[in-house]
C-alpha positions in Angstrom: 89.3 -204.8 60.7 89.8 -207.6 58.2 86.9 -209.9 57.8 87.2 -213.2 56.0 84.0 -215.1 55.5 84.0 -218.8 55.5 80.8 -220.6 54.4 80.5 -224.3 55.3 84.3 -224.6 55.4 84.8 -223.1 51.9 87.3 -220.2 51.9 86.1 -216.8 50.7 88.5 -216.7 47.6 86.7 -219.7 46.1 83.4 -218.2 46.6 84.5 -214.9 45.1 83.0 -215.0 41.7 85.0 -212.1 40.3 88.3 -213.8 41.2 87.2 -217.1 39.7 85.9 -215.3 36.5 89.2 -213.4 36.2 91.2 -216.6 36.5 89.1 -218.3 33.9 89.5 -215.3 31.5 93.2 -215.2 32.1 93.6 -219.0 31.5 91.4 -218.8 28.4 93.5 -216.0 27.0 96.7 -217.8 27.9 95.6 -221.0 26.3 94.3 -219.2 23.2 97.5 -217.3 22.8 99.7 -220.4 23.3 97.7 -223.0 21.5 100.6 -223.8 19.2 102.4 -225.3 22.2 99.5 -227.6 22.8 99.6 -228.7 19.1 103.3 -229.2 19.4 102.8 -231.4 22.5 100.1 -233.4 20.6 102.5 -233.8 17.6 105.4 -235.1 19.8 103.1 -237.5 21.7 101.7 -238.9 18.5 105.1 -239.4 17.0 106.4 -241.1 20.2 103.4 -243.5 20.2 104.0 -244.3 16.5 107.6 -245.0 17.2 106.6 -247.5 19.8 103.8 -249.2 17.8 104.8 -248.9 14.1 101.2 -249.3 13.1 101.0 -246.3 10.7 98.0 -244.9 12.6 99.1 -242.2 15.1 101.7 -240.8 12.6 98.8 -239.2 10.7 97.5 -237.5 13.8 101.1 -236.3 14.4 101.3 -234.8 10.9 97.9 -233.2 11.4 99.0 -231.7 14.8 102.2 -230.4 13.1 100.0 -228.6 10.5 97.8 -227.3 13.3 100.8 -225.5 14.8 100.7 -223.2 11.8 96.9 -223.0 11.6 96.9 -221.9 15.3 99.0 -218.8 14.5 95.9 -217.4 12.7 94.0 -217.3 16.1 91.1 -219.4 14.8 88.6 -220.6 17.4 90.0 -223.7 19.2 86.9 -225.8 18.4 87.3 -225.0 14.7 91.0 -225.9 15.0 90.1 -229.3 16.6 87.6 -230.0 13.8 90.2 -229.2 11.2 92.7 -231.4 13.0 90.2 -234.3 13.0 89.3 -233.8 9.4 93.0 -233.7 8.2 93.8 -236.7 10.4 91.0 -238.8 9.0 91.7 -237.9 5.4 95.4 -238.8 5.9 94.5 -242.0 7.7 91.9 -243.1 5.1 93.8 -242.2 1.9 97.5 -242.6 2.7 97.8 -245.4 5.2 96.7 -248.2 2.9 99.1 -247.0 0.2 102.0 -246.7 2.6 101.2 -249.9 4.4 101.3 -251.8 1.1 104.6 -250.2 0.1 106.2 -251.0 3.5 104.8 -254.5 3.9 107.5 -257.2 4.2 107.1 -260.0 1.8 107.7 -263.4 3.5 110.6 -265.2 1.8 110.3 -268.9 2.3 113.4 -270.3 4.0 114.6 -273.8 4.9 111.9 -276.4 4.5 109.3 -273.7 3.5 111.2 -273.2 0.3 110.4 -276.8 -0.7 106.7 -276.3 -1.1 105.6 -276.4 -4.7 108.9 -278.0 -5.7 109.0 -281.0 -8.0 110.1 -284.4 -6.6 110.3 -288.0 -7.8 109.0 -291.0 -5.7 111.9 -293.3 -4.8 109.8 -295.6 -2.5 106.2 -296.4 -3.2 103.6 -294.3 -1.3 100.5 -296.2 -0.1 97.5 -295.1 2.0 98.8 -297.3 4.8 102.6 -296.6 4.7 104.8 -293.6 4.0 107.1 -293.6 1.0 110.1 -291.5 0.0 110.7 -288.9 -2.5 113.8 -287.2 -3.9 113.4 -283.5 -4.3 114.6 -282.1 -7.6 117.5 -279.6 -7.4 118.1 -280.4 -3.7 118.9 -284.1 -4.0 117.7 -284.9 -0.5 115.3 -287.7 0.2 112.3 -287.1 2.4 109.6 -289.3 3.9 106.4 -288.7 2.0 102.6 -289.2 2.1 100.0 -288.7 -0.6 97.8 -285.6 -0.2 94.7 -287.5 -1.2 95.6 -290.9 0.4 96.1 -292.4 -3.0 98.8 -294.9 -4.0 101.8 -293.3 -5.9 104.2 -295.7 -7.6 108.0 -295.4 -7.8 109.3 -293.0 -10.5 106.2 -290.8 -10.5 106.8 -287.0 -10.6 105.0 -285.2 -7.8 104.6 -281.7 -6.4 105.2 -281.0 -2.7 101.9 -279.5 -1.3 102.9 -279.0 2.4 105.3 -280.2 5.1 104.1 -281.8 8.3 106.9 -282.4 10.7 109.6 -284.4 8.8 107.1 -285.6 6.2 106.3 -283.9 2.9 102.8 -284.2 1.6 102.8 -284.7 -2.2 100.4 -284.9 -5.0 100.9 -286.4 -8.5 101.9 -283.8 -11.1 99.2 -283.3 -13.6 
């Protein structure tokens, strides 16, 4: 006669400690013997995240996970492997990210009107605190509406430097 015990609606196989223990031991052995696959998955996930963000952050964790694939072949305790992974990742992040970020940073090249800032110009219509004047920009030959940066009066023929651009008006200061 086959007896199956059910206690409070919980099947017997869940209550059977030996079976649960055997499954845990099997899974533990399986995970330990295939830990390199887990590190490979972490590596791929980190590289995919980095490809999407381009922040130079998760790439170091990806490189560390790649190194951990080889470390895991030595059957080192998984906790020790994780600590090695964190240490390598942090070292790479702290010491190589700033250097690489500086090398890969894109310098902003001024274009269009931004390229006029710090250029020399000559006042063609007097600039007063109450009215805008005009300046002719050296090398460009274009006249722009102009204001003084310090609200001072600038007479015709004065050489100035363009400090900034606000809308269609250049803000100038007298050249020292």
